Each structure stands twice: as structure tokens, then as C-alpha cells.
TITI-248935 format. One record per atom (N, C-alpha, C, O): residue in three letters; x negated, y, z. Coordinates in pm, whole numbers, padded with zeros to 5 digits, always signed. Layout:
alaXYZ...
//
This chain:
met-25632+09196+13481met-25488+09192+13481met-25436+09278+13596met-25489+09273+13707ala-25333+09355+13568ala-25276+09445+13670ala-25182+09369+13761ala-25114+09276+13718ser-25179+09408+13888ser-25086+09347+13981ser-24948+09406+13958ser-24932+09498+13878ala-24848+09352+14028ala-24710+09396+14010ala-24693+09544+14045ala-24607+09611+13988asp-24774+09596+14138asp-24758+09735+14176asp-24860+09828+14109asp-24860+09949+14135gln-24947+09774+14023gln-25042+09856+13950gln-25028+09828+13801gln-25069+09723+13752pro-24970+09924+13730pro-24948+09902+13587pro-25079+09894+13510pro-25182+09947+13552ser-25074+09827+13396ser-25188+09815+13307ser-25166+09910+13189ser-25058+09915+13131phe-25268+09985+13154phe-25260+10080+13044phe-25353+10037+12932phe-25463+09988+12956thr-25307+10057+12809thr-25387+10033+12691thr-25395+10162+12611thr-25295+10233+12598ser-25511+10192+12559ser-25527+10311+12477ser-25478+10279+12336ser-25531+10192+12268arg-25373+10353+12292arg-25319+10335+12157arg-25246+10461+12114arg-25220+10550+12195val-25212+10467+11986val-25140+10582+11931val-24991+10555+11946val-24937+10466+11879pro-24923+10631+12033pro-24778+10611+12048pro-24704+10650+11920pro-24751+10732+11842glu-24589+10589+11901glu-24508+10618+11783glu-24479+10769+11778glu-24438+10828+11878gly-24500+10829+11661gly-24475+10970+11640gly-24589+11061+11686gly-24578+11183+11675asp-24696+11003+11737asp-24810+11081+11784asp-24923+11072+11682asp-24914+10997+11585asp-25030+11147+11705asp-25143+11146+11612asp-25277+11115+11678asp-25382+11127+11615arg-25273+11074+11806arg-25398+11041+11875arg-25375+10934+11980arg-25264+10913+12027glu-25485+10867+12014glu-25475+10762+12117glu-25450+10824+12253glu-25502+10929+12288arg-25365+10753+12328arg-25335+10794+12465arg-25318+10667+12549arg-25285+10561+12495pro-25339+10677+12681pro-25312+10561+12766pro-25159+10536+12773pro-25082+10626+12808val-25119+10414+12738val-24976+10378+12737val-24958+10256+12827val-25033+10159+12816cys-24858+10261+12915cys-24831+10150+13006cys-24784+10030+12925cys-24693+10041+12843asp-24846+09915+12949asp-24811+09792+12878asp-24676+09738+12920asp-24614+09661+12846thr-24628+09776+13038thr-24502+09724+13090thr-24383+09808+13047thr-24285+09756+12994cys-24391+09939+13070cys-24273+10024+13048cys-24286+10121+12932cys-24188+10184+12893gly-24406+10136+12876gly-24426+10228+12764gly-24454+10372+12805gly-24464+10459+12719phe-24466+10399+12936phe-24497+10534+12984phe-24627+10582+12919phe-24725+10508+12914ile-24626+10705+12869ile-24746+10763+12809ile-24811+10855+12911ile-24749+10951+12957asp-24935+10826+12945asp-25008+10905+13044asp-25083+11017+12971asp-25201+11004+12941tyr-25011+11127+12944tyr-25073+11241+12876tyr-25180+11300+12966tyr-25159+11323+13085gln-25295+11324+12908gln-25404+11387+12980gln-25424+11525+12919gln-25469+11538+12805asn-25390+11628+12996asn-25388+11764+12947asn-25494+11850+13014asn-25548+11813+13118pro-25523+11966+12953pro-25625+12054+13011pro-25589+12100+13152pro-25472+12108+13189lys-25692+12129+13228lys-25676+12188+13361lys-25666+12339+13344lys-25729+12397+13256val-25586+12403+13430val-25570+12547+13427val-25643+12607+13547val-25621+12567+13661val-25730+12703+13518val-25803+12777+13620val-25746+12919+13623val-25720+12979+13519val-25727+12971+13743val-25679+13109+13759val-25777+13185+13847val-25836+13130+13940gly-25793+13312+13816gly-25885+13393+13895gly-25867+13539+13862gly-25774+13578+13793ser-25959+13619+13914ser-25946+13763+13894ser-26081+13832+13896ser-26178+13787+13957val-26083+13945+13825val-26188+14044+13843val-26123+14148+13932val-26043+14230+13887ala-26160+14145+14058ala-26099+14233+14158ala-26197+14343+14192ala-26317+14318+14210ser-26146+14465+14200ser-26237+14577+14225ser-26184+14670+14334ser-26066+14672+14367trp-26279+14745+14387trp-26251+14850+14485trp-26348+14963+14455trp-26469+14945+14462asp-26295+15078+14421asp-26375+15198+14397asp-26489+15171+14298asp-26602+15213+14319gly-26457+15101+14188gly-26555+15075+14083gly-26650+14961+14110gly-26738+14933+14029arg-26634+14894+14223arg-26720+14781+14259arg-26641+14652+14242arg-26521+14648+14268val-26708+14546+14200val-26644+14418+14169val-26673+14315+14278val-26785+14307+14329leu-26571+14237+14313leu-26586+14130+14410leu-26652+14009+14345leu-26604+13957+14244leu-26764+13965+14403leu-26832+13844+14360leu-26852+13752+14480leu-26867+13796+14594cys-26850+13622+14451cys-26866+13519+14554cys-26981+13426+14517cys-26990+13381+14403arg-27069+13399+14612arg-27177+13301+14590arg-27123+13163+14627arg-27081+13140+14741arg-27125+13073+14531arg-27063+12942+14546arg-27131+12855+14652arg-27254+12846+14657ala-27050+12793+14738ala-27101+12699+14839ala-27079+12555+14794ala-27113+12462+14867ile-27023+12537+14676ile-26991+12403+14626ile-27045+12387+14485ile-27073+12485+14415glu-27059+12263+14444glu-27094+12232+14305glu-26967+12239+14221glu-26859+12218+14274pro-26976+12267+14096pro-27100+12292+14023pro-27152+12434+14046pro-27078+12525+14081arg-27283+12448+14024arg-27350+12578+14030arg-27353+12638+14171arg-27338+12759+14189arg-27373+12553+14269arg-27387+12598+14408arg-27497+12703+14415arg-27603+12687+14356gly-27471+12812+14488gly-27568+12918+14506gly-27562+13027+14401gly-27628+13131+14415phe-27484+13006+14297phe-27469+13107+14192phe-27344+13190+14218phe-27254+13149+14292trp-27339+13306+14155trp-27231+13402+14177trp-27118+13382+14076trp-27141+13350+13960thr-26997+13402+14125thr-26878+13387+14040thr-26769+13483+14085thr-26783+13554+14185leu-26662+13482+14011leu-26541+13554+14049leu-26458+13461+14137leu-26475+13339+14130pro-26369+13515+14220pro-26279+13425+14293pro-26183+13360+14193pro-26101+13427+14130ala-26194+13229+14180ala-26113+13155+14083ala-26115+13008+14118ala-26205+12960+14188gly-26014+12936+14070gly-26008+12792+14093gly-25886+12733+14024gly-25814+12803+13953tyr-25865+12606+14046tyr-25757+12536+13978tyr-25620+12578+14028tyr-25598+12595+14148leu-25529+12595+13934leu-25390+12623+13964leu-25328+12500+14030leu-25354+12387+13989glu-25249+12521+14131glu-25180+12411+14199glu-25049+12380+14130glu-24996+12464+14057leu-24996+12262+14153leu-24864+12227+14100leu-24760+12323+14155leu-24766+12362+14271asn-24665+12359+14072asn-24552+12445+14112asn-24597+12582+14161asn-24531+12641+14246glu-24707+12634+14107glu-24759+12763+14147glu-24765+12855+14025glu-24814+12816+13919ala-24716+12977+14040ala-24727+13077+13934ala-24873+13116+13919ala-24948+13118+14018thr-24915+13148+13798thr-25057+13177+13774thr-25107+13297+13855thr-25217+13292+13910ala-25030+13404+13862ala-25073+13521+13941ala-25082+13485+14089ala-25173+13530+14158asp-24988+13404+14138asp-24994+13360+14278asp-25119+13277+14303asp-25181+13287+14409gly-25156+13195+14207gly-25278+13115+14219gly-25402+13203+14228gly-25492+13176+14306ala-25405+13309+14147ala-25520+13401+14152ala-25527+13471+14288ala-25635+13490+14342leu-25411+13509+14342leu-25409+13570+14476leu-25458+13471+14581leu-25537+13507+14669arg-25412+13347+14572arg-25453+13243+14668arg-25604+13219+14661arg-25671+13211+14764glu-25657+13207+14540glu-25801+13182+14526glu-25884+13295+14584glu-25987+13270+14647ala-25841+13420+14565ala-25915+13534+14622ala-25914+13527+14774ala-26014+13560+14839trp-25802+13484+14831trp-25795+13471+14977trp-25882+13356+15025trp-25958+13370+15121glu-25872+13240+14958glu-25949+13123+15000glu-26100+13146+14991glu-26174+13103+15079glu-26143+13214+14887glu-26286+13226+14863glu-26350+13349+14926glu-26470+13349+14955ala-26271+13456+14948ala-26331+13580+14998ala-26244+13651+15101ala-26272+13766+15138arg-26140+13584+15148arg-26047+13648+15242arg-26004+13786+15191arg-25987+13881+15267ala-25989+13794+15060ala-25954+13920+14994ala-25805+13925+14962ala-25748+13829+14910glu-25745+14037+14995glu-25606+14063+14959glu-25605+14149+14834glu-25669+14254+14829leu-25532+14103+14732leu-25532+14171+14603leu-25394+14219+14562leu-25292+14172+14612glu-25395+14313+14471glu-25277+14349+14393glu-25314+14322+14248glu-25408+14381+14194ile-25240+14234+14185ile-25264+14201+14044ile-25219+14319+13959ile-25108+14370+13975glu-25305+14363+13869glu-25269+14469+13775glu-25209+14411+13647glu-25099+14450+13605arg-25282+14318+13586arg-25234+14258+13461arg-25328+14146+13419arg-25439+14133+13471leu-25282+14066+13324leu-25366+13960+13269leu-25479+14022+13189leu-25455+14100+13097leu-25601+13987+13222leu-25719+14040+13154leu-25758+13952+13035leu-25788+14003+12927ala-25759+13819+13057ala-25811+13731+12952ala-25759+13589+12968ala-25720+13545+13077val-25759+13518+12855val-25731+13375+12851val-25848+13312+12777val-25867+13336+12657tyr-25927+13233+12848tyr-26045+13169+12790tyr-26020+13020+12775tyr-25953+12958+12857thr-26075+12964+12668thr-26067+12821+12643thr-26208+12763+12656thr-26300+12804+12585ile-26223+12668+12747ile-26353+12603+12768ile-26337+12459+12719ile-26299+12370+12796leu-26366+12437+12592leu-26340+12308+12528leu-26414+12192+12596leu-26355+12085+12616arg-26540+12212+12632arg-26619+12101+12687arg-26562+12050+12819arg-26591+11937+12859leu-26482+12131+12887leu-26422+12091+13014leu-26272+12067+13003leu-26207+12035+13102ser-26216+12083+12882ser-26070+12077+12864ser-26003+12168+12966ser-25915+12127+13042gln-26047+12292+12966gln-26003+12388+13067gln-25952+12516+12999gln-26008+12562+12900val-25846+12571+13055val-25794+12701+13015val-25805+12791+13137val-25762+12754+13246gln-25862+12910+13119gln-25880+13002+13230gln-25795+13127+13207gln-25804+13190+13101leu-25713+13161+13305leu-25636+13285+13303leu-25697+13376+13409leu-25692+13348+13528ile-25755+13486+13362ile-25825+13578+13451ile-25748+13710+13455ile-25719+13769+13351tyr-25716+13754+13574tyr-25640+13877+13595tyr-25733+13992+13630tyr-25841+13971+13685arg-25689+14112+13600arg-25753+14233+13651arg-25674+14270+13776arg-25551+14275+13774ala-25746+14295+13885ala-25680+14318+14014ala-25753+14427+14093ala-25869+14459+14066arg-25682+14481+14190arg-25738+14577+14286arg-25736+14514+14424arg-25640+14446+14461leu-25841+14536+14499leu-25841+14493+14638leu-25750+14587+14717leu-25750+14708+14695val-25673+14530+14808val-25587+14610+14895val-25672+14687+14996val-25642+14801+15030arg-25779+14623+15042arg-25876+14686+15133arg-26013+14627+15100arg-26020+14515+15049pro-26119+14699+15128pro-26252+14652+15085pro-26316+14546+15175pro-26423+14495+15141glu-26255+14512+15286glu-26314+14412+15376glu-26294+14273+15317glu-26182+14230+15291val-26405+14202+15296val-26403+14064+15248val-26499+13982+15332val-26592+14036+15392ser-26476+13852+15338ser-26566+13761+15409ser-26555+13623+15347ser-26450+13588+15293pro-26663+13545+15352pro-26664+13416+15284pro-26563+13317+15340pro-26546+13303+15461gly-26496+13249+15247gly-26412+13136+15283gly-26495+13009+15280gly-26617+13016+15264pro-26432+12892+15295pro-26507+12766+15306pro-26585+12725+15180pro-26679+12647+15190glu-26548+12776+15062glu-26617+12741+14938glu-26718+12847+14896glu-26771+12843+14785thr-26745+12943+14987thr-26829+13059+14953thr-26939+13077+15056thr-26914+13077+15177leu-27062+13092+15008leu-27175+13119+15098leu-27176+13264+15145leu-27200+13292+15262glu-27150+13355+15052glu-27141+13497+15084glu-27060+13563+14974glu-27045+13508+14865cys-27008+13681+15003cys-26933+13757+14904cys-26953+13905+14930cys-26992+13946+15040gly-26927+13983+14828gly-26942+14127+14845gly-26894+14202+14723gly-26857+14143+14622leu-26896+14333+14735leu-26855+14422+14628leu-26981+14479+14563leu-27071+14528+14632tyr-26987+14473+14430tyr-27107+14511+14356tyr-27076+14614+14249tyr-26983+14598+14171ala-27155+14721+14247ala-27150+14816+14137ala-27206+14746+14013ala-27279+14648+14025trp-27172+14796+13897trp-27211+14732+13771trp-27361+14705+13766trp-27403+14597+13726asp-27443+14803+13804asp-27588+14785+13796asp-27647+14704+13911asp-27768+14681+13915glu-27563+14660+14004glu-27608+14574+14115glu-27572+14427+14094glu-27616+14341+14170ile-27492+14398+13992ile-27448+14260+13969ile-27570+14172+13942ile-27654+14207+13860pro-27581+14058+14009pro-27696+13968+13989pro-27678+13886+13860pro-27649+13766+13865trp-27696+13951+13747trp-27665+13892+13617trp-27737+13760+13592trp-27679+13670+13530gln-27858+13746+13637gln-27935+13622+13614gln-27886+13506+13700gln-27925+13392+13678glu-27802+13537+13798glu-27752+13433+13889glu-27602+13411+13875glu-27539+13357+13966ile-27544+13450+13762ile-27401+13429+13738ile-27379+13282+13702ile-27454+13225+13623ala-27277+13222+13762ala-27256+13078+13751ala-27212+13030+13614ala-27260+12926+13568phe-27124+13101+13546phe-27061+13049+13425phe-27052+13156+13317phe-27038+13274+13348pro-27060+13116+13189pro-27047+13214+13080pro-26916+13293+13088pro-26915+13413+13058ser-26808+13229+13128ser-26680+13301+13131ser-26679+13412+13236ser-26600+13506+13224val-26764+13405+13337val-26775+13514+13434val-26838+13635+13366val-26794+13748+13386his-26941+13611+13285his-27001+13720+13206his-26895+13784+13116his-26883+13906+13109trp-26819+13699+13046trp-26716+13750+12953trp-26615+13836+13028trp-26583+13947+12986ala-26565+13783+13141ala-26461+13853+13217ala-26512+13988+13270ala-26440+14087+13266leu-26634+13990+13320leu-26689+14116+13370leu-26700+14219+13257leu-26666+14336+13276gly-26746+14175+13141gly-26755+14266+13027gly-26618+14314+12980gly-26601+14431+12948his-26522+14223+12978his-26386+14262+12937his-26324+14356+13040his-26255+14451+13003trp-26348+14329+13167trp-26298+14419+13272trp-26354+14560+13251trp-26280+14659+13253arg-26484+14568+13232arg-26547+14700+13217arg-26493+14774+13095arg-26475+14896+13098ser-26466+14700+12987ser-26417+14765+12865ser-26274+14817+12880ser-26228+14895+12797thr-26203+14773+12986thr-26064+14818+13005thr-26048+14923+13114thr-25937+14966+13142leu-26158+14965+13174leu-26146+15066+13280leu-26074+15189+13225leu-26112+15243+13122gly-25971+15231+13296gly-25893+15346+13255gly-25792+15317+13144gly-25727+15409+13095asp-25779+15190+13105asp-25688+15153+12995asp-25592+15045+13045asp-25634+14936+13084asp-25464+15076+13043asp-25363+14978+13082asp-25288+14923+12962asp-25196+14843+12979gly-25324+14963+12840gly-25249+14922+12723gly-25321+14822+12636gly-25307+14826+12514phe-25396+14733+12694phe-25472+14636+12615phe-25403+14499+12615phe-25330+14464+12708ala-25427+14424+12508ala-25382+14284+12502ala-25486+14199+12574ala-25604+14236+12577pro-25445+14085+12631pro-25544+13999+12696pro-25654+13956+12598pro-25628+13931+12480phe-25774+13948+12648phe-25889+13907+12570phe-25893+13755+12558phe-25821+13684+12629ala-25977+13706+12468ala-26003+13563+12453ala-26155+13544+12451ala-26230+13639+12473asn-26199+13423+12424asn-26342+13396+12416asn-26407+13493+12317asn-26346+13527+12216pro-26528+13537+12345pro-26599+13618+12246pro-26618+13538+12117pro-26621+13415+12120pro-26631+13605+12003pro-26649+13535+11875pro-26763+13434+11881pro-26872+13465+11928gly-26736+13315+11833gly-26836+13208+11830gly-26852+13132+11959gly-26923+13031+11962glu-26790+13176+12066glu-26802+13110+12196glu-26681+13018+12217glu-26570+13066+12241thr-26703+12889+12208thr-26593+12794+12222thr-26589+12729+12359thr-26493+12662+12395gly-26694+12750+12434gly-26703+12682+12562gly-26758+12541+12546gly-26764+12466+12643arg-26796+12504+12424arg-26859+12372+12401arg-27001+12376+12455arg-27062+12483+12467met-27052+12260+12488met-27192+12252+12530met-27282+12286+12411met-27382+12355+12426glu-27245+12235+12294glu-27321+12264+12172glu-27223+12313+12068glu-27106+12274+12068arg-27269+12399+11981arg-27183+12447+11873arg-27162+12336+11771arg-27255+12262+11739pro-27037+12323+11719pro-27014+12225+11613pro-27096+12262+11488pro-27129+12379+11467gln-27129+12164+11408gln-27203+12190+11285gln-27126+12289+11199gln-27003+12283+11190gly-27198+12380+11137gly-27137+12478+11050gly-27102+12609+11118gly-27064+12705+11051leu-27112+12614+11249leu-27081+12740+11319leu-27209+12808+11362leu-27204+12915+11423
//
């Protein structure tokens, strides 16, 4: 039983809805649980890409792009700039939205920007063991943390010299699920 200052929630289908949600037994408040938004960038300097070796879980020790969760009341491009600073002390200029990925297994949406470093000096922030700029053939492909980092790097490379592209999405057949649904 909930105390007077802690409401009790029951999972049920609210009127006019089509799925179960936590609903407050006292006031009827519906506690919508929505996907998390991740923002980040493929940032480059002179054809080299900024990568960060993760100092935190998940995938500690593996390489990733500077990216993380969007904060409340933060524009997505501002979040990507903040994450680059926090993880690699990198100052960026956002060029354009590169991709929007859906990671179903995590209920996550990722907005990845194409960006340029303002200057090539970078250094690890508190969530990064090391960071650096890598030419395409120097990228530690076997140590990349997440599938979406592979996707973003490939999409970035395919847009070099092209400013007239639409944002990319997950590659065909890639839903971000841990396992593919039957029939796919």
C-alpha cells in the first residue's frame, strides 16, 4: 500500500489507449514511458574521425563516437556539442543531421550529426579513457562499441563531399533488436 506522499500505480489500459501503462490509482495520472534520445556526432578534422575509448559501462574499453543522452530542455544539436566537449574536450561545428537510428531493444532513438572539429586538439573527459583522430584505415573496427557506430561511420564516409543528402536510418534489416523477429 502506498503512503500519502507516494502514489500507487497499477498497470492498465487507459481509456482511449491501446496498451497497458502505469496509471496512478489516486488521481489517474498516466506515467508514459517513452524512448530515450541519444545525440552525438561523427566529427572530423582533415579526413580523420574523432573516436573515444569508453571509460564507463556498457562496453567499457571499446571505441565510440562522442554521444550520450539528451538532457531536458536541450536542443539536439546543442546536446551533440555538449557530449563532444564532455567526452573529448572537442569543440565542434555542426554541419547537418547525418542519421536517425532506432534501437528497439533499448527503446532508444539516436540522432547523429556530421560535424567538423574547430581545432584538432582533443583530450579525454571523465567518461573517456583516451580519444584521438583516426584515418579510415586506422579505425579499430574490431573494438567498436556499438553497431550504430559502424553505421554512422559508414554513412559519414558515403557523404564526404556531399551536402545534399537526406538523413540516413538503420541499414536494411537492422532493427537494433537483440534478435531478429521471426520472418525477417
